[in-house]
C-alpha positions in Angstrom: 44.2 30.8 97.8 44.6 29.8 101.5 44.0 26.2 102.6 40.5 25.1 103.5 41.4 22.5 106.1 44.3 21.5 108.3 45.0 18.4 106.2 45.3 20.5 103.1 47.6 23.0 104.8 49.9 20.2 106.0 50.0 18.6 102.5 50.9 22.0 101.1 53.6 22.5 103.6 55.1 19.1 102.8 54.9 19.9 99.1 56.6 23.3 99.6 59.4 21.6 101.6 60.0 19.2 98.7 59.8 22.1 96.2 62.5 24.0 98.1 64.7 20.9 98.3 64.5 20.4 102.1 62.7 17.1 101.6 62.9 14.4 98.9 60.0 14.2 96.4 60.0 10.4 96.8 59.0 10.8 100.4 55.7 12.5 99.5 52.4 10.6 99.3 48.9 11.4 98.1 47.8 15.0 97.8 51.2 16.5 98.6 52.8 14.6 95.7 50.2 16.0 93.3 50.6 19.5 94.7 54.4 19.6 94.2 53.9 18.7 90.5 51.0 20.9 89.7 51.5 24.1 91.8 54.1 26.8 91.8 56.2 27.7 94.8 54.2 30.9 95.4 50.9 29.0 95.3 52.2 26.5 97.8 53.4 29.3 100.1 50.0 31.0 100.0 48.2 27.7 100.8 50.6 26.7 103.6 50.5 30.1 105.4 46.8 29.9 106.5 46.2 30.1 110.3 45.7 26.6 111.5 43.4 27.6 114.4 40.8 28.9 112.0 40.6 25.7 109.9 38.5 22.6 110.3 40.4 19.3 110.6 38.8 18.1 107.3 36.8 19.8 104.6 33.2 18.7 104.6 31.9 17.0 101.4 29.1 18.8 99.8 
C-alpha cells in the first residue's frame, strides 16, 4: 500500500531507516515509532516508495 500523504511517506522512510539499522529506534517519534513496531520491512518499503509529487502534504480528514 503506497503512502497517502507526504507526511506518511516521510514517517515510513524514517521507520524503514530504523528497521534497517541506519538510524536508532530511540530517535523516532509519533507515527514512525509505531510503524517500525507494527509493519514489516517490505510494507515500509512499499509505503516509502510512493512518488512524492503526486501526494498531498497532509491527508484530509473525512
